[in-house]
C-alpha positions as CSV (number, residue, x, y, z in Angstrom):
1,F,106.6,99.0,131.6
2,P,107.6,97.2,128.2
3,W,104.7,95.2,127.3
4,T,101.0,95.7,126.2
5,C,99.7,93.4,129.1
6,I,100.2,90.5,131.2
7,I,97.4,87.8,131.0
8,G,96.8,85.7,133.9
9,I,95.1,82.2,132.4
10,D,92.3,82.3,134.4
11,L,90.5,85.4,132.7
12,F,90.2,82.9,129.9
13,N,88.8,80.3,132.1
14,F,91.0,77.9,130.7
15,P,90.3,74.7,133.2
16,M,92.7,72.6,131.5
17,L,95.7,75.0,131.8
18,E,96.0,74.5,135.6
19,P,99.6,75.6,136.8
20,M,101.6,72.9,137.8
21,S,103.0,74.6,140.8
22,N,102.0,77.7,142.6
23,V,105.0,79.5,141.2
24,S,104.4,82.1,138.4
25,Q,105.6,81.4,135.0
26,L,105.7,84.2,132.8
27,I,105.9,83.9,129.0
28,Y,106.6,87.0,126.3
29,V,104.8,86.4,123.1
30,S,105.3,88.5,119.8
31,A,105.1,88.1,116.2
32,F,107.0,88.7,113.1
33,M,104.7,88.8,109.5
34,D,104.7,89.8,106.4
35,V,102.1,92.1,105.9
36,A,101.1,91.8,102.0
37,D,99.4,95.2,101.4
38,R,102.5,96.9,102.9
39,P,106.1,97.4,101.5
40,A,108.3,94.0,101.9
41,L,111.5,94.8,103.8
42,G,114.9,94.9,102.5
43,S,117.5,92.4,103.8
44,T,119.4,95.5,105.9
45,D,116.0,96.1,107.6
46,L,115.4,92.6,108.0
47,E,119.1,92.0,109.5
48,G,118.0,95.0,111.9
49,Y,115.2,93.7,113.0
50,V,116.6,90.3,113.9
51,D,119.7,92.0,115.8
52,N,117.3,93.8,118.0
53,F,115.1,90.7,118.7
54,I,118.3,88.7,119.0
55,K,119.1,90.9,122.1
56,M,115.8,90.0,123.8
57,A,116.7,86.2,123.3
58,E,119.9,86.6,124.6
59,T,118.6,87.5,128.4
60,N,117.3,83.6,128.5
61,I,113.3,85.1,129.1
62,P,110.9,82.3,127.6
63,I,109.4,83.9,124.1
64,V,107.2,82.2,121.9
65,L,107.3,84.0,118.5
66,Y,105.0,83.6,115.7
67,I,106.7,84.0,112.6
68,C,105.4,83.9,109.0
69,P,106.7,81.1,106.6
70,L,108.7,84.0,104.4
71,Y,110.8,85.1,107.6
72,H,111.0,81.7,109.5
73,S,114.0,80.1,107.8
74,I,116.0,83.1,108.7
75,F,115.0,83.3,112.3
76,A,115.1,79.3,112.8
77,H,118.9,79.5,112.1
78,R,119.9,82.8,113.9
79,L,117.5,81.5,116.9
80,A,119.5,77.8,117.2
81,A,121.6,79.0,119.8
82,H,118.4,80.2,121.9
83,P,116.5,77.1,123.0
84,N,114.4,79.9,125.3
85,V,112.7,81.4,122.1
86,E,110.1,78.7,120.5
87,C,109.5,79.6,116.8
88,I,105.8,78.9,115.6
89,T,105.3,79.3,112.1
90,A,102.0,81.2,111.7
91,T,100.0,83.8,109.4
92,T,97.5,86.6,109.7
93,A,95.3,84.7,107.7
94,E,94.8,81.7,110.1
95,T,93.6,84.5,112.8
96,W,89.8,85.1,113.9
97,T,90.4,88.7,112.9
98,H,91.5,87.6,109.3
99,R,88.0,85.4,108.9
100,I,85.8,88.1,110.6
101,F,87.1,90.7,107.8
102,Q,86.4,88.0,105.3
103,E,83.2,87.3,106.5
104,H,81.5,90.5,107.4
105,P,81.7,93.8,105.8
106,Y,83.9,96.7,106.9
107,V,84.9,100.1,106.2
108,L,88.5,101.0,107.4
109,P,88.9,104.2,109.7
110,A,88.6,107.4,107.5
111,G,91.3,109.2,109.5
112,R,94.0,106.5,109.0
113,S,97.5,107.0,107.3
114,P,96.3,104.8,104.4
115,E,100.2,104.0,103.7
116,K,100.4,102.6,107.6
117,D,97.0,101.5,108.4
118,S,96.3,99.2,105.9
119,L,93.8,96.0,106.2
120,G,96.8,93.5,106.8
121,Y,98.6,95.9,109.5
122,I,95.1,96.2,111.1
123,T,94.7,92.4,111.2
124,L,98.0,91.8,112.7
125,Q,97.5,94.5,115.4
126,H,94.1,92.9,116.4
127,S,95.8,89.5,116.1
128,K,97.8,89.8,119.0
129,I,95.9,88.9,121.7
130,E,95.2,85.6,120.1
131,W,98.1,85.0,119.4
132,V,99.0,85.8,123.4
133,A,96.1,83.2,124.1
134,N,97.3,80.5,122.0
135,A,100.8,80.7,123.2
136,L,99.2,79.6,126.6
137,Y,97.9,76.4,124.7
138,H,101.7,76.1,123.4
139,R,103.3,76.3,126.8
140,P,100.9,74.5,129.3
141,T,102.8,75.0,132.6
142,A,102.9,78.9,131.8
143,T,100.5,80.8,134.3
144,H,100.7,84.2,132.5
145,A,101.6,85.5,129.0
146,A,103.0,89.2,127.9
147,W,102.9,90.6,124.5
148,I,106.1,92.1,123.5
149,D,106.9,93.9,120.3
150,F,109.3,92.5,118.1
151,R,111.8,95.6,118.1
152,L,111.4,96.4,121.4
153,P,115.2,97.0,122.2
154,H,115.0,99.4,119.4
155,V,113.3,102.0,121.6
156,F,115.4,101.6,125.1
157,K,117.0,104.7,126.4
158,S,119.0,102.1,128.8
159,P,118.5,98.8,127.0
160,S,120.9,96.7,129.5
161,E,118.5,98.2,132.3
162,S,115.3,97.7,130.5
163,L,116.4,94.2,129.3
164,A,117.4,93.2,132.7
165,E,113.8,94.1,133.7
166,L,112.4,92.0,131.3
167,K,114.5,89.3,132.8
168,T,113.0,90.2,136.3
169,H,109.5,90.4,135.3
170,S,109.9,86.8,134.0
171,G,110.7,85.5,137.4
172,S,108.0,87.5,139.6
173,E,104.9,86.4,141.1
174,W,101.7,87.8,139.4
175,L,98.3,87.8,140.5
176,T,96.6,84.6,138.6
177,D,93.1,86.5,138.1
178,A,94.2,89.6,136.8
179,L,94.9,91.4,133.5
180,Y,97.9,93.9,134.2
181,I,98.1,97.0,132.0
182,P,100.9,99.4,132.5
183,G,100.5,103.1,132.1
184,C,102.3,106.4,133.5
185,L,101.1,106.5,136.6
186,P,103.9,107.0,139.2
187,P,104.6,104.2,141.7
188,K,101.8,104.0,144.5
189,A,99.6,106.3,142.9
190,F,96.8,104.4,144.0
191,T,95.9,101.6,146.7
192,L,95.4,98.4,145.5
193,E,91.4,98.5,147.0
194,Q,91.2,101.7,144.6
195,L,92.4,99.9,141.4
196,Q,90.3,96.6,142.3
197,Y,87.1,98.8,143.3
198,P,87.1,102.1,141.4
199,Q,84.8,104.8,142.8
């Protein structure tokens, strides 16, 4: 499965977000941010990122994209033909994770890669679930949200099949009180009872 997780809104106990029908409405959530303590993207790299994201936008799946002010105008222009993508200007500095790092002492992991695993990058990774929850506020008719990595088509072995799968999932029925975390288990490796009530 190509997402990190799918969250049913009941997990957050948001009573104001009652679905308007009994039909599941899944939205995908992604972000594209400038990470201040990592090298900036060159124009060629940036175009490659945008091109990959456009492949997902062209499937017409509903996407909420959090994007920093530095890149917002580029994406707003390229995504004008894709009303299924809602661009929301945001920064990691506005997140709860950033605030916690500012308010409390911390030590970055000793075994990290200093070039890649910077404070800005770690903040970005930990902000994903916050943006997923926030997207449910922006789309009150959505019953579920799934994180989807921005450059996901870049890693697909069969892009057309995988993109079709994303579209299929966006129209599927999902339990309303569940957290779906995909793994590498074969289909039907466990019964539903075993997964709900592990021994």
